[in-house]
N, C-alpha and C positions, 0 to 999 in steps of 0.2 A: 254095405252099410248095414244091412241084414244079417251077412254071419257074425259082424261084430255084436249084434244085441243079440244073437244066438248064445253067441263067446260068453257076451255077457252076463246074460238074464237065463242063462240055462241051469244054474243050481249058484245057492247061497255060497259061495265060496270066499265071502269075504269078512273079517272077524275084527270088533275093536273091544274093547274096554277101557272105562277109565277107574282107576283104581285112586281111593281119598282116604287119608287117616283117619281113622277112627271117629275123631274129632279136631277141629281145627284152633289155633294159638289167637285168641285176639292181640292185634294193633303188630303181629309178628308175620315173617313170609311162610304159608307153607306150602307145599311140593303138592301139584294131581299128576299121577301119573295116568298115559295113555298107550295103550298097550295095541298093538295092530298085527295079524296075519293075513300074509296073501296067501288062498288054496287055490289060485289057479296055477294052472300049467305053461303062463305066460306075463311076464313082468307087467308091472300096473303102476300107472303113476295115480295116487290119493292127496283128493283136497279135503283138511279136517277141519271142521267148524264147531267147535264146542257153545254151545249154550250156557254161559257162566249167571251163577246165580247173579236178581237184581238188584244187589245190594253194590256189587262193584260197577254198575253203570259201564258196562264193558263191553262193545257189540261190534268189535273189529277183529276179533280172536279167528288168527287162518294158519294154517300150518299147511306147507305142502311136502308131500314125501315120493322118493321110488321106491318100490319093492320090488324085488327078483321072486322069479319062480317059489314058491313056497316057503317063502322068505317072513322071517316076525320082527318086527322094530319094535322101539317104545321110546318116547322123545314125554319130556318133565317141563309144566312149569309153572310158576309161584303165583299164588295169591294172598293180596293180605288186606284181610278185614278191620273195619275199624268200628265196629259194634257187634254184641252179641246177638244170640237167638241164631233158629234155626235156618238155613240155608239153603235154597233146592236149586239146582241143577236142571237144564233142561238135557234136552238128548245130543249123544255124539253125532255129529251129522258128518258123512264120507262119504265125497264124491269119487268114484272109480273111472276110470276111462283105459282100456287100450292100450296097445304102442300105437296104432291107427289115430287113437284120437276125436274119430269124428261122434261118439256117442258118451256119456255119461251115466251110472247107475247111482242111483241116490241109496247108501243105507244109514238106518237111525238105531242107535243104542243105548244104552242104559239111560232112558227119560226119568224126570222125575228122583232123581237119586238125592238122598237128604245128608247134610252132615251139619254138629251145631258146635256152633263157636262159644269158646270157652275165655274164661280171662286168662291172662299171657303166661302158659306152663311154662313154656320156653323162656320167658325171660326169670321163671323161679328158677329151674332149671341149670341155666347159666350163671344165677348168684349165689346157688345154693355154698359157693367156696368160701363165703364170707360168712360161713357160722363157725370155721375154725377160728380159735381163738387168737391167733399172729402173738403177741407177745405175752398176752392175759396170759398164760401160762407159767410162763415165767416168773421166780422170785415172787412167788403167789405168800401172799399173807393173809391173816385173818385182819378184818375190816370190819368195823360198826354198822350195821346196813343198818338206814333210816327207815324206819316203818316197816320192819321185817316182822314178820310171820314167825312164832314157832309152831311143831310138831312135839307131843309127848312122844318120848323114846323110851324111860323105862322108870322105874322106884328105886332107890339106891340108900344105903347109909348114907347118915351127915356126917359129913366131914369139915372140919375149919376151912371159911371162904367160902363154903357154900350159899347162896340166895336164902338166905329166912323166911322169903316171903313164899320157896317153893318147897316148904314143911307139908308133910302130906299127915295132917293130925288124925285122920282115920286108922293108918297104920301103921302110926308111930304107937297109938294107944293100943291096938293089936300086936305088937312089938316088944311093947317095952321099951324103945329105945329110938332115937329121934332118926324118922326115913324123911327123903327131899325126893321129889319129883323131877326126873332129869330134861330136859331139851333139847333141841334141835333146830336150827336152824331149818325152813321150812324150803327144801332143793327144788321146787316146780312153784313158782310163781304167777299167778293169773293175771293175764293182760288181754284186754280189748279191744278191738280193731272199730273203734263206731264210726260209720260213715254215711257223713251227708248226704241225702241226696234231692236236697231242694235245689231251686228252680237254676239259682250261683255255681253249682257244679255241671251243669248242663255246657257250659262256656269251653269252648273247643280251642286246640293247640296243635297244630299239625295234625288234624283230622282226627282228633283224637277228644272226646270231652272227659272235662273233670275227675269226674265221677268214674270213669271207667279206667284214669292213671288213676285213685285213690283204689279201684279193686285190684289193678294191677298190682299195686305195691302190695295189700292186704295179703294177697295171694303168699308171693314173694318174702312178705313179710313171716309171716305164719310157719312157712317152713325149714326159715332160721330158728326163728325162737322155739318151735318141736323140738330141733334137732340139739339148742342148747339146754333143754328138759323144761323147759317153762312151759303154763298150760297159757291157750290159745283159747277165746272167742271171740264171738260178734254180736254188732248190732248197728241196724238200721236209724236215721230218724228224718225229718223233716216237719211234714206236719200232724204225725204220731209217729212210734216207734215200732219196728218190727223185725223180722229175720233176727232172733234174738239166738245166740246158742252160746250154752255156760262154758265156762273156759273149761279144760280139761286137756289133761297130755295123751291121749291118748292115741293108737298110732292112725285109728278112721279118721282120728278129727280134721286131718287136712282134704279128705274128701269131702266132708261133710259140708264146708266149707266153702268149698270150691262148688258146690250141687249148688248151695245155699247163694254164692258171687254171682252164678249164671243166669239167677233170675231178678237181680235188682236192678232197678229200671226209678228215674225222676219224674214225679207227678207236675213239676214246674210251680211246685206253692213254697209259701215261706217257712223256713225252717223254724222250728217251735225249742228253744234252747229249755226254756222252763220244762215244757212236758220231758224233755231229754234226761234232767237232771229229776225230775218224778222219777222214771222210769230204773234209772241207775240206783236209783237210792232204794228201790224197792227190790230191784233185780241182782244186785251186786253189791252182796253184802261184808264180803272181805274184800282188803285193801288192795287194790288194785293197780296196773299201769292200763291208763285210761289211751289209747292212742286215736284223736280227732281230726279227722281229715274233713275240711270243713273250708271256706274263702270267705274273705270279707274284703271288698272293695274301699272302703271308708273305716277312719277310726270314728266315725259317730255307730259305724254300724256293730263295731267292736264294741265299745262301749256300753251299748244294750242289754248285751249279752254278757258280759263281762261278771255280773254280780253272778250270774248260774255256773259261770265255768270254775271263778273263786269259788262257790262254794263247795263241787266236786272236788277241787284242788286242797280242801281241809281232812278230805278222806282216803282220797287215792292222790295217785303220781299222776297230774295231767297233760298231756303232753299235745301239745296244737297245732295241727300242719297247716300251712298260708301257701297259698303261691302266688311267683311273682306271675309277672305278667308280660311276657316275651315278650309281644307284639311291640307295649308300651316300650321297651326296653330298646327295641330297631331305634323305634322314634328320638330316642334320645340322645344316640350316638348316629345319629343322619345330621349331615349336614343343614343349616336352616339359611336360607339362601332369600328369603322375603318374609313379610312379615307373616303370615297367615302360618310360615313354617315355623316362626321363631315361639308365635301364641301356642301352636300344639308341642310344639318342644318342651317348652312351660309347664303346661298341662301336665303332659306324660312325667316329668320329673316329681309333680305334687303329688303324685299317684305313686309313685313308685318311693317319696323319703315317706309318707302313709302308711305303707306298707312295712318301712324300718319301723317305724312310730309303733307300732301295733305289737313286735317282736319286743319292744322295750318293755312296753306296758304289758305284757305279759308276763314275762319275767320279773316286774315289779310288782308283780302281786303273786309271785312264785308259783308260776305257771314256766312250764318246760315250752317249746316253742324250736318249729323248724318253718325256714323260709326258703322255698324251693322251686324251680325251674318245673316247669311239670315232667321234663323228659328225664329229669333228675329223682322223682322222688322217693324212685326204690332203694336205690343208692343209699340217699340220703338218711332216707328214715331208716332202713337197718345199721346204717354207720351212726346213730342217734340214738338208738338202742342199745345198741354193745358199747357205746361212752356210759348211757345211763348202768347197764350191768356191770362194767368194768370198777364205776363210783360207787358202787354196791348203794342205787339208788331205789334196788327192786331185791 
């Protein structure tokens, strides 16, 4: 035994290292690489216990590996975070024993390593293919854009058929002939992601809150819109309005949006749509597409906020995103065997029906809407945007 102790403890001949990516992607599988190196002149058995961040509530990580003399080895495991923020790893604990296995020596490496969990950039990259125009580039034709904006291009001589309202009288007087201003459709349309961070957005489905679903969707959608040469902006609201980013199509805009999304949290307060309307009126002066991620559980709740959404739609193209309650859907499709389950099924169907009524109510007031399962939010939002763009509504 003494010989084994001296053999294991004579020098520090074992190394381990945890390799983390620069940041983790929320709600996605993220790889963690562990590298091992045996510097002893004999084979060893290694038991690896990694202290995973407390957010995962995982205390049973265990890996056993046999390393030959001077051998290097590595393995990877996956972690799926369900909330944004800073995650702190503990130490990699390695228990090394010689072939005799009477004594184990404990090694500790890489304690207090940190990694930040950002909105799902993996999902953003996976959905980037939707930026392709598909069939919209074929058979292209000029269409009238509803509520379109124009930008000045040049001053030219008047020819029959030009709009007399565009005559530039100052230039006409200077050149003693009719001159008109020529405009072209503005190529980049401003689009604002407006995220409700009120208490209803803290509802969770499959471990992820509606707020985080909305944040992940905002990042994926913003990437698509920028690829389509539109301008992207951001605003959040609850009892007040925060996190405002003016819409632009600069290359750095996506990183600005990502950094802002990382810090958005809910304070469990009731969302104030009146304050939202006032803030939009002050901050967003150009006609824009407003993609409002929110949630209403009852028709009455929507009707209280409808005047403010209707007021916003008078100047902007408003798209309201509503979430289906997938747990209620499970109750609707479940078999009812007794009075209690029949009652639950009836209540669930009533809630589902109210959601469909909300969509009809919004559409009747000239407001676009998306009713989606939380898991399908990003794809449905992007498809709605492409549909609106194809129709020339923005």
